[in-house]
C-alpha positions in Angstrom: 112.3 102.5 140.0 109.9 102.0 137.4 109.6 98.2 135.7 108.1 97.8 132.1 107.5 94.2 130.9 108.5 94.4 126.9 107.9 90.7 126.5 105.3 87.3 126.9 106.5 84.4 129.7 108.7 82.0 128.5 112.7 82.4 127.0 114.4 85.2 127.6 112.4 88.3 129.1 113.3 92.0 128.3 112.1 95.3 130.4 112.4 98.8 130.3 113.8 100.2 133.4 113.2 103.9 134.7 115.3 104.7 137.7 115.1 108.0 139.4 118.4 109.1 141.5 115.9 109.5 144.4 114.3 106.0 144.8 117.9 104.7 145.9 118.9 103.4 149.4 122.5 102.3 149.9 123.8 99.8 146.9 122.9 96.3 148.1 125.3 93.3 145.9 122.5 90.2 144.8 123.1 87.4 142.6 120.5 85.4 141.1 120.8 82.5 138.0 120.3 83.7 134.8 122.1 86.4 132.5 121.9 89.9 132.3 122.3 92.1 129.2 121.6 96.5 129.6 121.5 98.6 127.3 121.4 102.2 128.4 118.6 104.4 126.7 119.5 107.9 128.7 121.1 109.3 131.7 123.6 107.7 133.1 123.7 103.9 135.0 126.0 102.6 138.1 126.9 99.1 137.7 128.8 97.3 140.5 129.7 94.3 139.1 131.5 92.5 141.4 134.5 94.4 142.6 134.4 96.6 139.6 132.8 99.9 139.4 131.3 101.1 136.0 129.2 104.4 134.3 128.0 103.9 131.6 126.6 106.7 129.2 123.9 106.3 126.7 124.6 104.0 123.7 126.5 102.1 126.1 125.9 98.6 127.0 126.3 95.3 129.7 126.8 92.0 129.4 127.2 89.2 132.5 126.5 86.4 134.4 123.9 87.2 137.6 126.0 84.9 139.8 128.3 87.6 139.9 126.9 90.1 142.7 126.1 93.1 141.2 124.1 96.2 141.4 122.6 98.9 139.4 121.3 102.4 140.3 121.0 106.0 138.7 124.7 108.0 138.3 124.6 111.8 139.3 121.3 113.1 140.2 119.5 112.6 136.7 117.3 109.5 136.3 118.5 106.6 133.8 116.8 105.0 131.4 117.9 101.2 130.1 116.3 98.1 128.7 116.7 94.4 130.2 117.4 91.5 128.9 117.4 88.6 131.3 117.8 85.2 130.4 117.9 81.5 131.7 121.3 80.3 132.9 124.0 80.7 130.2 121.8 81.9 127.5 123.7 85.5 126.0 121.8 87.8 123.9 124.4 88.4 121.0 123.7 90.2 117.3 124.6 87.4 115.0 125.2 89.1 111.7 125.7 87.1 108.1 128.2 88.1 105.8 127.3 89.4 101.9 
C-alpha cells in the first residue's frame, strides 16, 4: 500500500492511495472519527461498509461516516488507485454548483 499526502495539515486531508492485491491481508473493519470521500482512478476497489460489500470501478465514488465499520482493498488481481479526502467529524465533501 502506498499513501501519498496531497494537502497540508489542517482541515480536510487529501491523499492518493495505491493498493496492490498482494499487499492485502484478511479484511479487518475499522472505525475512527471523521468523514471519508473516495474516488477510484484505476482498477477496482473493494469497499466493505458495515454489512455492505461494494465493488467500485474507475470514475465511481463513495462517501461515508467513518464511525461505520469499513475496509478498503483491491478487488481482483490488479492494483487499485484512488483519491481519498478525510474530513473532521460531520464535514462532508460536496460539489457546490451555482446556477447560471
